[in-house]
C-alpha positions in Angstrom: -7.2 -19.3 26.6 -4.7 -18.7 29.3 -7.2 -16.9 31.7 -9.6 -17.8 34.5 -13.0 -18.6 33.1 -16.5 -18.4 34.8 -20.1 -19.4 33.5 -23.3 -18.8 34.8 -26.5 -19.6 33.8 -30.4 -20.3 34.8 -32.9 -22.8 33.5 -35.7 -23.6 35.4 -36.5 -26.8 34.2 -32.8 -28.4 34.6 -31.8 -30.6 37.5 -28.3 -30.2 38.9 -27.3 -33.3 37.0 -28.4 -31.8 33.4 -27.0 -28.4 34.5 -23.4 -29.7 35.2 -23.8 -31.7 31.8 -24.5 -28.5 29.6 -21.8 -26.7 31.7 -19.3 -29.3 30.5 -20.6 -29.3 27.0 -19.5 -25.2 27.1 -16.1 -25.9 28.6 -15.6 -28.5 25.8 -16.6 -26.0 23.3 -14.1 -23.5 24.8 -11.4 -26.4 25.2 -12.2 -27.2 21.1 -11.7 -23.4 20.2 -8.3 -23.5 22.1 -7.3 -26.1 20.2 -8.0 -24.2 17.1 -6.8 -20.8 17.9 -4.2 -21.0 20.5 -0.7 -19.8 19.5 0.9 -21.6 22.7 -0.2 -25.1 21.0 2.3 -26.2 17.9 -0.3 -28.2 16.7 -3.1 -25.8 16.9 -5.0 -25.0 13.7 -4.0 -21.3 13.7 -0.3 -22.3 13.9 -0.4 -24.7 11.0 -1.9 -22.1 8.8 0.6 -19.7 9.7 3.3 -22.3 8.8 1.7 -22.6 5.5 2.5 -19.3 3.6 1.7 -18.6 -0.1 -0.6 -21.5 -0.7 -4.4 -21.9 -0.5 -5.3 -23.5 3.0 -8.9 -24.6 3.6 -9.5 -24.2 7.1 -12.5 -24.6 9.5 -15.4 -22.8 9.9 -14.3 -21.1 13.2 -11.0 -20.0 12.2 -12.2 -19.0 8.7 -14.9 -16.6 10.6 -12.6 -15.4 13.0 -9.9 -14.5 10.7 -12.7 -12.4 8.5 -14.0 -10.5 11.3 -10.4 -9.7 12.5 -9.4 -8.4 9.0 -12.8 -6.3 8.9 -11.8 -4.8 12.1 -8.2 -4.1 11.2 -9.7 -1.9 8.4 -12.5 -0.3 10.3 -9.8 0.7 13.1 -7.2 2.3 10.7 -4.9 -0.8 11.3 -4.8 -0.4 15.2 -6.1 -4.0 15.2 -4.3 -6.7 13.2 -3.9 -10.1 13.9 -0.7 -10.7 12.0 1.2 -9.4 14.7 2.7 -12.6 15.7 6.5 -11.8 14.9 6.3 -8.2 17.0 4.2 -10.0 20.0 6.9 -12.6 20.3 9.7 -10.2 20.0 8.3 -8.1 22.6 7.3 -11.2 24.8 11.3 -11.8 25.0 11.8 -8.2 25.6 9.5 -8.4 28.8 11.1 -11.7 30.0 14.7 -10.5 29.4 14.0 -6.8 30.5 15.6 -5.5 27.6 14.4 -3.5 24.3 14.3 -4.9 21.2 16.8 -3.6 18.7 15.5 -1.2 16.0 16.8 -3.5 13.4 14.7 -6.5 15.4 11.6 -4.2 15.0 11.9 -3.0 11.5 12.6 -6.8 10.5 9.3 -8.0 12.2 7.5 -5.2 10.6 8.2 -6.7 7.4 6.2 -9.9 8.1 2.9 -8.3 9.4 0.1 -6.9 7.7 -3.4 -7.4 7.6 -3.7 -6.9 4.0 -1.7 -9.8 3.4 -4.6 -12.1 4.2 -6.9 -13.4 1.5 -10.1 -15.2 1.8 -11.6 -17.5 -0.8 -14.6 -19.6 -1.3 -14.6 -22.9 0.3 -13.2 -21.7 3.7 -9.9 -21.1 1.7 -7.4 -18.7 3.5 -3.7 -17.7 1.9 -1.3 -15.6 3.9 0.4 -13.8 0.8 3.5 -13.2 2.8 6.7 -15.5 4.2 6.7 -15.1 8.1 3.4 -14.0 9.1 2.0 -15.4 12.1 -1.3 -15.0 13.1 -2.6 -13.8 16.6 -5.9 -13.6 17.9 -5.0 -12.9 21.3 -6.9 -9.4 21.2 -10.4 -11.2 20.4 -10.5 -14.8 20.6 -11.6 -14.7 24.4 -14.8 -12.8 23.1 -15.4 -14.9 20.3 -15.0 -18.1 22.7 -17.6 -16.4 24.7 -20.1 -15.8 21.9 -19.7 -19.5 21.2 -20.5 -20.6 24.7 -23.5 -18.4 24.6 -24.6 -19.6 21.4 -24.0 -23.3 22.6 -26.5 -22.6 25.8 -29.0 -20.7 23.9 -29.1 -24.2 21.3 -29.6 -26.1 24.6 -32.7 -23.7 25.6 -30.5 -21.8 28.0 -31.4 -17.7 27.4 -30.2 -16.4 30.7 -26.4 -16.8 30.7 -23.0 -15.2 31.8 -19.8 -16.0 30.3 -16.9 -14.4 32.2 -13.2 -15.0 29.9 -10.8 -13.3 32.5 -13.1 -10.1 33.4 -14.3 -9.6 29.7 -17.9 -10.3 30.2 -20.5 -11.6 27.5 -24.1 -12.0 28.7 -27.6 -12.9 27.1 -31.0 -12.5 28.6 -31.1 -10.9 32.0 -31.8 -13.6 35.2 -34.8 -14.8 36.5 -36.8 -11.5 37.9 -34.4 -9.2 36.8 -34.1 -6.7 33.9 -30.5 -6.7 33.8 -27.0 -8.4 34.6 -25.3 -6.0 36.6 -21.6 -5.9 36.3 -18.9 -3.3 36.9 -15.7 -1.7 35.6 -12.9 0.6 37.5 -10.6 3.3 36.4 -8.3 5.8 38.1 -9.4 9.5 38.6 -6.7 12.3 38.0 -5.8 11.8 41.7 -4.9 8.0 41.0 -7.5 7.1 43.2 -9.6 3.7 41.7 -13.2 4.2 41.1 -15.7 1.4 40.5 -18.7 1.7 38.6 -21.6 -0.6 38.2 -23.4 -0.9 34.7 -26.2 -3.0 33.4 -26.1 -5.0 30.3 -28.4 -7.7 28.5 -27.5 -9.7 25.4 -24.5 -7.5 25.2 -20.9 -7.7 26.2 -18.2 -5.8 28.2 -14.4 -5.8 27.4 -11.6 -3.9 29.0 -7.9 -3.5 27.8 -4.8 -1.2 28.1 -1.5 -1.0 29.9 -2.6 0.3 33.2 -2.5 -3.3 34.7 -0.4 -5.6 32.3 2.8 -4.1 31.8 6.9 -4.5 32.4 9.3 -1.7 33.1 12.2 -1.9 31.0 15.1 0.6 31.6 12.5 2.7 33.8 9.5 3.0 31.3 6.1 0.8 31.2 5.6 -1.3 28.0 2.6 -3.0 27.6 1.3 -6.3 26.2 0.0 -4.2 23.5 1.4 -3.5 20.5 1.0 -0.5 18.0 0.9 -2.2 14.4 1.9 1.1 12.9 5.3 1.6 14.5 6.0 -2.0 16.2 6.4 -0.6 19.5 4.6 -1.7 23.0 2.3 0.6 24.3 3.4 3.1 26.9 0.5 5.5 26.6 -0.7 4.4 30.4 -4.6 3.8 28.9 -7.4 2.0 29.9 -10.4 1.5 27.8 -13.7 0.0 28.6 -15.9 -1.2 25.5 -19.6 -2.5 25.4 -20.8 -3.9 22.4 -23.4 -6.4 20.8 -21.2 -9.2 21.5 -17.8 -10.4 23.0 -16.0 -10.5 19.8 -16.7 -6.9 18.6 -16.1 -5.5 22.5 -12.7 -7.5 22.8 -11.5 -6.5 19.3 -12.5 -2.6 20.0 -10.9 -2.4 23.2 -7.6 -3.9 22.0 -7.7 -1.1 19.1 -8.9 2.0 20.9 -5.9 1.0 23.5 -3.5 1.6 20.6 -5.3 4.8 19.0 -5.9 6.6 22.5 -8.5 9.1 22.9 -7.8 11.8 20.2 -7.8 9.2 17.6 -10.1 6.8 18.8 -13.1 9.2 19.2 -13.4 9.3 15.4 -13.3 5.3 14.8 -16.1 5.3 17.8 -18.2 7.9 16.3 -17.9 6.0 13.1 -19.0 2.2 14.6 -22.7 1.3 15.7 -23.6 -0.2 18.5 -20.3 0.7 20.2 -20.1 2.6 23.6 -16.6 3.1 25.0 -15.1 4.7 28.4 -11.3 5.8 28.1 -9.0 6.9 30.7 -5.4 8.2 29.7 -3.9 8.4 33.1 -0.5 10.3 31.9 0.8 12.6 34.7 0.1 16.2 34.2 -2.2 15.2 31.5 -5.0 13.1 32.6 -8.1 13.0 30.7 -10.8 10.7 30.1 -13.7 10.4 27.5 -16.8 8.4 27.1 -19.1 7.8 24.2 -22.6 9.6 24.5 -24.4 6.5 25.1 -22.0 4.7 27.7 -24.6 6.6 30.4 -27.0 4.6 29.8 -25.3 1.7 30.7 -24.1 3.2 34.4 -26.1 2.5 37.4 -26.0 5.6 39.8 -25.7 4.5 43.6 
């Protein structure tokens, strides 16, 4: 998954040996999903699918489910979330490594090989990629999906109070013993550039953070994010930070990525149209600082 993974769970009936064995099952499951979803493993299932365009391909339950969810979120976010961005992601990855912007012709060529509308679904876990050159990339949703799978596995083993941390994107089930909620936190920059830390309370939900305030490269004096805008093929440079709270990690992860692309002005509309999604957004543009939170976000903040 390309990140640090943390696991916390409570079970009053387990001894240490049983708890360790359950933890190992969880990490084994995450390893399995990595083998299915990773773009860095040449023989991963998602890479094999990407290498098989224009034909029907039978895939695993996990991959079929995640790709189907991803295409649904793409439509609901007006194309701001799109897992067919592999060609653009690879192009910008090389740009950051070489500190040299892609050529306009290169971006336009990559744009011709993307588009979530080219993904078809058929009975029997069949996926067909309707265009040559598509490279699926689930980096904006895969960690949340893996966290949800981990929580579900723990529940099947009788563990109802758990936390899965996928590099800061956190999914939780029931609260710890004798507690009402899990107490977590997120941070943002105020209009003076000072980092502010806030505590939040969650139960059977997930929180994810995305944006270009932390992961970026400077090319020709300008910041460029690891997040790509599918609408124009450009890496983000809008100095944005998005924190989402959703019923599960898959949704929190995807919408954090999508809203980073949309920004506050366009993102508000998507948030207001989406059930069970709460959001805190900051655009830290010098001279034009603004932040916005959805109406229900305040209900999760713990006041000191």
